[in-house]
C-alpha positions in Angstrom: -1.0 10.7 -3.7 -2.2 9.4 -7.0 -2.7 6.1 -8.6 0.8 4.5 -9.7 2.8 6.1 -6.9 5.4 3.9 -5.0 4.6 4.0 -1.3 5.9 2.4 2.1 3.5 1.0 4.6 3.7 -1.2 7.6 2.9 -4.8 7.6 3.4 -7.2 10.7 5.7 -4.7 12.2 7.8 -4.6 9.3 8.0 -1.9 6.4 6.7 -3.0 2.9 6.8 -1.1 -0.4 4.1 -1.2 -2.8 2.2 0.6 -5.8 -1.2 2.5 -5.1 -4.0 1.2 -7.1 -7.1 3.2 -5.9 -7.3 6.4 -3.9 -10.3 7.5 -1.7 -10.9 10.2 0.6 -9.4 8.6 3.7 -8.1 5.2 2.5 -5.9 3.7 -0.3 -5.5 0.3 -1.9 -1.9 -0.7 -2.5 -0.7 -3.8 -4.4 2.4 -5.3 -2.9 4.4 -8.5 -3.3 4.6 -11.2 -0.5 6.5 -14.2 -0.4 3.6 -16.6 -1.2 1.1 -14.0 -2.7 2.4 -12.0 -5.4 0.3 -8.9 -6.3 -1.8 -8.9 -3.0 -3.8 -5.8 -2.7 -4.1 -4.3 0.9 -6.2 -1.5 2.2 -4.5 1.4 4.5 -5.6 4.7 5.8 -3.9 7.5 4.1 -2.4 8.6 7.5 -0.4 5.3 8.0 1.3 5.4 4.4 4.5 6.8 4.1 5.2 8.5 0.7 
């Protein structure tokens, strides 16, 4: 996984798609568009992200 990759992650029991912004040893920050908040950045553990 590297910056710029498109990934899927769970949010509120649904699957969302976003773009990786930063990657660390055990976590990654993902930019995703939500209905009322475009470009929101969420943090997820790498083991919880689907490539």
